[in-house]
C-alpha positions in Angstrom: 111.2 60.2 83.2 108.1 61.7 85.1 110.5 64.9 85.8 111.3 66.3 82.2 107.5 64.6 80.2 106.5 67.4 83.3 108.3 69.9 80.9 108.4 68.3 77.8 104.3 67.5 77.7 102.9 71.5 77.9 105.5 71.6 75.4 104.5 69.3 72.6 100.9 70.0 73.6 101.3 74.1 72.3 102.8 72.7 69.7 100.2 70.0 68.4 97.0 71.8 69.3 98.4 75.5 68.2 97.4 75.0 64.1 93.5 74.0 65.5 91.2 76.3 63.3 88.3 77.3 64.9 85.4 75.5 65.3 87.2 71.8 65.2 89.4 69.2 67.9 89.1 70.3 71.2 92.2 71.1 72.6 90.9 70.2 76.5 91.6 67.0 77.4 95.4 67.3 75.1 96.2 69.9 78.4 94.7 68.1 80.6 96.9 65.1 79.6 100.5 67.1 79.8 99.4 68.5 83.3 98.8 64.9 84.5 102.5 64.5 84.9 102.8 67.7 87.3 99.3 66.7 89.0 101.4 63.1 90.3 104.9 65.7 91.5 102.2 67.1 93.3 100.3 63.7 95.3 103.9 62.0 95.6 107.7 62.0 96.7 109.9 60.9 94.4 113.7 61.3 94.8 115.2 64.7 92.8 117.2 63.5 89.6 120.6 65.2 87.8 120.8 66.2 84.6 123.5 67.5 83.0 123.3 67.6 79.9 120.3 69.6 80.4 121.3 73.4 80.4 123.7 73.9 82.5 123.2 70.5 83.6 119.6 70.9 85.9 118.2 68.8 89.2 115.1 68.2 90.1 113.4 68.1 93.7 110.7 69.1 95.5 110.2 70.5 98.7 107.0 70.5 100.9 105.7 74.6 99.3 106.9 73.6 96.5 105.4 70.4 95.9 101.7 71.9 97.1 101.6 74.4 94.7 102.8 71.8 91.9 99.8 70.1 92.7 97.8 73.6 92.1 99.2 74.5 89.7 99.0 71.3 88.4 95.1 71.3 88.8 94.7 74.7 88.1 96.4 73.9 83.8 93.9 71.1 83.9 90.3 72.5 84.5 91.2 75.6 83.1 93.2 74.4 79.8 89.9 71.4 79.6 87.7 75.1 80.0 89.3 77.0 76.6 88.7 73.8 74.2 85.3 74.7 74.2 84.8 78.2 75.3 87.4 79.7 73.1 85.9 76.9 70.2 85.2 79.4 67.7 87.7 81.5 68.4 89.7 82.8 65.2 92.7 82.9 67.7 92.3 79.6 69.0 95.5 78.0 67.7 97.6 81.2 69.1 96.1 80.6 72.0 96.9 77.3 73.0 100.8 78.1 71.7 101.4 81.0 74.4 98.9 78.5 76.9 101.0 75.5 77.1 104.2 77.7 76.5 103.0 79.4 79.8 102.7 76.4 81.0 105.9 74.4 81.5 108.0 77.2 81.9 105.3 77.6 85.5 105.7 74.2 86.3 109.0 73.6 84.7 110.4 76.8 87.8 108.4 74.1 90.7 110.5 71.4 89.8 113.7 73.1 89.0 117.4 73.2 92.2 119.0 75.3 89.9 119.2 78.8 90.2 120.4 78.5 86.3 117.3 76.4 85.0 114.6 78.3 87.6 115.4 81.2 85.7 114.7 79.9 82.4 111.4 78.4 83.1 110.9 82.0 85.0 111.3 83.6 82.0 109.8 81.2 79.3 106.3 81.7 81.7 106.3 85.6 81.6 106.7 86.1 78.4 104.9 83.0 76.9 102.3 85.2 79.0 101.9 88.5 76.9 101.0 86.1 74.0 97.9 85.4 76.4 97.2 88.9 77.9 97.2 90.3 74.5 95.0 87.8 72.8 92.1 89.4 71.9 93.7 92.0 69.9 91.3 95.0 71.0 93.1 98.5 72.3 92.0 97.8 76.3 94.7 93.9 75.2 97.1 96.0 73.6 97.5 99.2 76.3 97.2 96.5 79.0 100.1 93.6 77.6 102.4 96.9 77.2 102.3 97.7 81.1 102.6 93.8 81.6 105.2 93.8 79.1 107.1 97.2 80.4 106.8 95.4 84.2 107.9 91.9 83.0 111.7 93.5 82.0 111.9 95.7 85.0 110.9 92.6 87.3 113.7 90.2 85.0 116.5 93.0 85.7 115.9 92.9 88.7 115.6 89.1 89.3 118.8 87.3 87.8 121.2 90.4 89.6 119.6 89.1 92.6 120.4 85.3 91.3 123.3 86.3 90.0 124.9 88.0 93.1 122.8 85.0 95.8 124.7 82.4 93.9 127.8 84.4 94.0 127.7 85.0 97.8 126.2 81.2 98.2 128.8 80.2 95.6 126.1 77.2 94.8 123.6 77.3 92.4 121.4 75.5 94.2 118.3 76.8 94.7 118.4 75.5 99.0 121.8 76.8 99.5 120.9 80.8 98.9 119.5 81.5 102.5 121.7 80.4 104.8 124.1 82.5 102.2 122.3 85.2 102.6 122.3 84.9 106.5 125.3 85.3 106.4 126.3 87.5 103.6 127.1 90.9 104.7 125.1 92.8 101.5 122.4 89.5 102.4 119.5 92.3 102.9 120.0 94.3 99.5 120.3 90.9 97.5 116.2 89.9 98.9 115.6 93.2 99.1 116.7 93.3 94.6 114.9 89.8 94.8 111.8 91.1 96.9 111.0 93.9 93.7 112.0 91.5 91.0 108.6 88.8 92.2 107.3 91.7 93.3 106.3 92.4 89.9 104.9 88.9 90.3 102.8 88.6 93.3 101.5 92.3 92.2 103.2 93.4 95.6 102.7 97.6 95.9 103.9 99.4 94.9 104.2 97.6 91.2 100.7 96.1 91.4 99.3 98.1 88.1 99.7 95.9 85.6 97.1 93.4 87.1 94.4 95.0 86.5 94.8 95.9 83.2 95.8 92.1 82.3 93.2 90.1 84.4 90.0 91.8 82.4 91.8 92.0 79.3 93.0 88.2 78.9 90.2 85.6 78.1 88.6 83.7 80.7 90.3 80.0 81.2 93.5 82.5 81.0 92.6 84.9 83.6 92.4 81.6 86.1 95.4 80.6 85.3 97.2 84.5 85.2 95.8 84.9 89.2 95.7 81.5 90.7 98.1 79.3 89.3 101.7 82.3 87.5 101.4 84.7 90.8 102.2 81.8 93.2 105.4 81.9 91.3 106.8 85.2 92.7 106.1 84.2 96.2 108.6 81.0 95.2 110.7 83.5 94.2 111.3 85.3 97.0 110.7 81.9 99.5 113.8 81.0 97.5 115.5 83.4 98.1 114.4 84.2 102.3 116.0 83.3 105.4 113.4 82.7 106.8 113.9 81.5 110.6 117.8 82.5 110.0 117.7 86.2 110.4 116.7 88.6 112.1 116.1 91.6 109.4 113.8 93.6 111.8 113.6 96.8 109.3 112.6 94.4 105.8 110.1 92.8 108.0 108.9 95.7 109.0 108.8 97.1 105.7 107.0 93.1 104.6 104.3 93.2 106.6 103.6 97.2 105.8 103.1 96.4 102.2 101.1 93.2 103.0 98.4 94.8 104.4 98.2 97.8 102.7 97.4 95.9 100.0 95.2 94.0 101.6 93.0 96.8 102.6 93.9 99.6 100.1 93.0 96.9 96.9 89.7 95.8 98.5 88.5 100.1 98.5 89.5 99.9 94.8 88.5 96.9 94.0 85.2 98.4 95.1 84.7 101.1 93.0 85.0 98.9 89.8 82.7 97.7 87.5 84.1 94.9 85.7 84.3 91.5 87.6 87.4 90.5 85.7 88.7 94.0 87.5 86.7 93.2 91.1 88.8 89.9 91.6 92.2 91.0 90.4 92.7 94.1 93.0 91.7 90.5 95.4 94.4 89.2 93.6 96.5 92.1 95.2 94.7 91.7 98.5 95.0 88.2 99.3 99.0 87.5 97.8 98.8 91.0 100.4 98.4 88.3 103.9 101.2 86.3 102.4 103.6 89.1 101.4 103.2 89.8 105.0 103.3 86.8 106.5 106.8 86.0 104.6 107.6 89.2 106.1 107.3 88.1 110.0 109.1 84.8 109.4 112.1 87.4 108.9 112.2 89.0 112.0 113.4 84.9 113.2 111.8 83.4 116.1 110.2 80.6 113.1 111.1 77.8 111.9 110.9 77.3 107.9 109.6 74.5 107.7 106.6 75.2 109.4 105.7 78.1 108.1 106.8 78.4 104.7 104.2 75.2 103.9 102.1 76.8 105.8 101.9 79.9 103.4 101.9 78.0 100.0 98.9 75.9 101.6 96.9 79.5 102.3 97.6 80.8 98.8 96.6 76.8 97.4 93.7 77.6 99.1 93.7 81.5 97.6 94.5 79.9 94.3 91.5 77.4 93.5 88.7 79.4 94.6 89.8 82.8 92.4 90.2 80.4 89.5 86.9 79.8 90.0 85.4 82.5 90.6 87.2 84.1 87.2 86.7 81.1 85.2 82.5 81.6 87.0 82.1 85.2 85.4 81.7 83.2 81.7 78.9 81.3 83.8 76.1 84.1 84.3 75.4 84.4 80.6 75.8 80.4 78.7 74.0 78.4 82.6 70.2 78.2 82.6 67.7 75.8 83.9 68.7 74.6 87.9 72.8 74.8 86.6 72.1 78.0 88.0 71.6 77.6 91.8 74.8 75.0 91.1 76.3 77.8 89.5 75.3 80.7 92.3 76.2 78.0 95.0 79.6 77.4 93.9 80.7 80.6 93.6 79.2 81.0 96.6 81.7 78.4 98.3 84.2 79.9 96.8 83.6 83.5 98.1 83.6 81.7 101.9 86.9 79.9 101.6 88.7 83.2 100.3 87.3 84.7 103.7 87.9 82.1 104.9 83.9 81.0 106.1 83.2 77.9 108.2 83.8 74.6 106.5 86.0 75.7 104.0 89.6 75.2 103.3 90.0 78.8 104.0 89.3 79.2 107.4 92.4 76.3 108.4 94.6 78.4 106.1 93.8 80.9 108.2 93.8 79.1 111.0 97.5 78.2 110.8 99.1 81.9 109.4 97.2 83.1 112.4 98.9 80.7 115.1 102.6 81.9 114.3 101.7 85.5 115.5 101.6 84.4 119.3 105.4 82.4 117.9 107.1 85.9 117.1 108.1 88.7 119.7 107.6 91.6 116.6 106.7 94.6 117.8 102.7 95.5 116.9 101.2 92.0 116.9 98.7 92.4 118.1 97.9 95.0 115.6 98.4 92.7 112.5 96.3 90.6 113.8 92.8 92.6 115.0 93.8 93.4 111.2 94.4 89.7 110.5 90.8 90.2 110.9 89.6 92.9 109.4 90.8 91.6 106.0 88.3 89.0 106.8 85.0 92.1 106.9 87.3 93.5 104.1 86.9 90.7 101.5 83.8 89.5 102.1 82.7 92.5 101.1 84.3 93.0 98.0 83.9 89.3 96.5 79.6 90.2 97.9 80.5 93.5 94.9 81.2 90.7 92.5 79.0 88.3 93.1 76.3 91.2 93.0 78.2 93.1 89.2 77.6 89.0 88.0 73.8 89.4 88.9 73.7 92.1 86.6 74.4 89.4 83.7 71.1 88.9 82.1 70.5 84.5 82.3 70.3 82.8 78.9 66.2 82.5 78.0 66.4 78.4 78.3 67.7 75.7 80.5 71.3 74.5 77.3 74.5 74.1 79.8 77.0 75.1 78.3 80.2 72.0 78.5 82.7 74.1 80.0 80.7 74.1 83.7 82.2 69.9 83.8 85.4 71.0 84.8 84.1 74.0 86.4 82.5 72.0 88.6 85.7 69.6 88.6 87.8 72.2 90.2 85.2 73.6 92.2 85.7 69.7 94.0 89.2 69.3 93.8 89.8 72.9 94.8 88.1 71.7 98.2 89.6 68.7 99.0 93.2 68.6 98.9 92.5 72.1 100.3 91.6 70.6 103.6 93.3 67.2 103.6 96.6 66.9 105.8 98.3 65.0 103.7 99.6 68.5 102.0 101.9 69.4 105.1 104.6 67.8 107.8 103.8 65.6 110.3 105.4 67.9 112.4 103.7 71.7 111.5 99.7 69.3 111.7 101.4 68.5 115.7 101.9 71.7 116.6 98.4 73.0 115.6 96.0 70.3 116.3 97.7 68.8 119.3 96.6 64.8 118.9 93.0 66.8 117.7 91.7 65.3 114.4 91.1 67.4 111.5 86.5 67.4 112.0 87.0 67.9 115.8 89.1 71.7 114.4 86.4 71.9 111.6 83.6 71.2 114.3 85.0 73.4 117.0 82.1 75.8 118.3 84.6 78.7 118.4 86.2 78.6 115.8 83.4 78.0 113.5 82.2 81.6 115.7 85.5 83.3 114.7 84.7 82.8 111.4 81.4 83.7 111.4 80.8 86.3 112.7 82.6 88.6 110.2 80.9 87.2 107.3 77.3 87.8 110.0 78.9 91.9 110.2 79.0 92.3 106.9 75.8 90.6 105.9 74.3 92.4 107.4 75.6 95.7 106.8 74.6 95.1 103.0 71.7 94.1 103.8 70.9 97.9 106.7 72.5 99.4 102.4 70.6 98.1 100.8 66.7 98.5 102.4 68.1 101.9 103.5 68.3 103.0 99.3 69.8 106.4 99.7 69.9 108.6 97.1 73.5 108.3 96.8 73.2 104.4 96.5 71.3 105.0 93.2 73.8 106.9 91.9 76.1 103.8 92.4 79.2 103.0 89.9 77.7 101.2 87.6 78.9 101.4 83.7 82.1 103.4 84.3 85.2 103.2 87.2 85.7 105.8 90.5 89.2 105.0 90.1 90.2 103.3 87.0 92.4 100.1 86.5 95.5 100.2 87.5 95.2 103.8 89.2 98.7 103.9 89.9 99.8 103.8 86.3 98.0 106.6 85.9 100.4 108.7 88.8 103.1 107.1 87.1 101.8 108.5 83.0 100.8 112.2 85.0 104.5 112.5 86.6 106.4 111.3 83.6 103.5 113.9 81.3 105.3 116.4 83.4 109.0 115.3 82.9 108.6 115.9 79.5 107.0 119.1 78.8 109.9 119.9 81.4 112.7 118.0 79.2 110.2 119.9 76.3 110.6 123.6 77.8 114.5 122.8 77.8 115.5 122.1 74.5 113.0 125.2 73.5 115.1 127.2 75.2 118.9 125.6 73.9 117.2 125.6 70.5 116.5 129.9 70.9 119.9 129.9 72.6 121.5 128.3 69.6 119.7 131.0 68.0 121.1 133.9 68.7 124.5 132.8 70.0 126.3 134.7 67.3 125.0 137.7 69.3 126.0 136.6 72.4 130.0 136.4 70.3 129.5 139.7 68.9 129.2 141.0 72.5 131.8 138.5 74.0 134.6 139.8 71.2 133.8 143.9 71.7 134.8 143.3 75.8 138.0 140.7 75.1 138.7 143.8 71.9 138.7 147.1 74.9 142.1 149.1 75.2 140.7 149.4 78.7 140.3 144.9 79.4 143.2 144.5 77.5 145.3 146.9 79.6 144.2 145.3 83.2 144.8 141.7 81.5 148.6 142.2 80.9 149.1 144.2 84.6 146.8 140.2 85.5 149.4 137.8 84.2 152.7 139.4 85.8 151.5 139.8 88.8 150.9 135.9 88.6 154.0 135.4 87.7 156.1 136.8 90.8 157.5 133.9 93.0 156.2 135.5 95.7 152.7 134.8 94.7 153.2 131.9 92.8 154.0 130.8 96.3 151.7 131.4 98.8 149.2 129.8 95.9 150.2 126.3 96.5 150.9 126.6 99.6 146.6 128.2 99.8 145.7 125.1 97.7 148.1 122.1 100.0 146.4 123.3 102.7 142.8 123.4 101.8 143.6 119.9 100.6 145.3 118.1 103.2 141.9 119.9 105.6 140.3 118.4 102.9 141.5 115.0 103.0 142.5 114.2 106.5 
């Protein structure tokens, strides 16, 4: 049964390879075999099934967006698993890596193929907490800090997710995920429920201001784990949003504009911080935040109404496919410059350059196609300020090229090996390069209605070889390249002092603002505790003053007179009358 094998095979692979000692046996082929059912389901449409005995009664099925993301995750887990087999061959903790790697893989696959809320949350939690073992793998101080931050944010996200799913299921009266968007569209508290999901899944997506765990976790994890963290698992949050978002069914202007604003802020703001980093994996982490910001913005556009979800959601999923394959190539590529020698280095730099162009939306790449898909939806909405969003989308191509050019510059500083020997883990890297580019540009992944609406009677090749299309994709890259040439030609004193060893803004930037506020709050609490302690020590002297005042003869005389006055009925009656009149005016 192919549906169950998608989940069971990764779990078996985790158990089978968890006892592998360092230096012996390659676990890579086992993870490739465990990924094949997921790849098969991503390529072929298989009828869904229901298993009453599994969890609380699990339904397995796939719609178009999840099928695209499942194909992405299958390819990435297979490539990264094969890569890890030789890359971590001599790692003394290879067994624990394999165990958590297989567990996270099973959770990632499971959340994509399930159709009911209980199973979806179960597999989402499995992926989330198994990933903790990948982040903390090296056991260094940086890894422990990153893992602690990741775990805290993951638990916070889980609380919001389970609250959103519980309220959504209650509103729908059904556990089926496909029933949740229509129910939220008609529920009075629908925007509130979606906001809970926006926050909960936003932790996994890396949305502002919940993103700060990403630049810490990605550099801390081993290279194969970083590839799937950014390429595959971050997309699970996007799928969570899609399960709750009533795209095309509602007109939620406030939530729509909020998502668009946060999305474009992430798209452009993450680039600025990423340019100031010195670690290539940290640079890529900020690039992932930037690219997920674009997907956030376009999902927000879908909440304004006027765009059918059956068209917009597959387009966003295909954009995620392009980003996931290209970003995984770059993450895996960070391990290559210090290991690859000879003529293989030419192919290595060519592959890295193609991956950068794919993310930036360069000519003849899948990035050009997927960005064009999303851009066409801007003309189909009445959202105010849509022209500004179109300019921001174009600007993002320039900023993305700048950020990833910085990434290539950092990698270029890595000393190459003197011998021409090439490691075997370069082969899965080239496999991913070929598979990712082919399937991103394949028309078979999208609905025929969407393809016809975008291309009309023209074919894909007519689109790619259109001079206008090529120039629209080429000029932002030419502008960026010209700027870089001028900058490096001038070589001003400022550029000679450009950061090389310590980043100008530390990774996880916003985390330090939170910690600073927390330290201020802690100091105020300590002051209050100190005051209470000093007050407790002086309590006896204060009691003496009070007793001395009470025992004073004049105080006793005044108290006796006041007591006799309050006992008179006139005073009591007037007091009660004033009280009820005041209460009447307060409660009416």
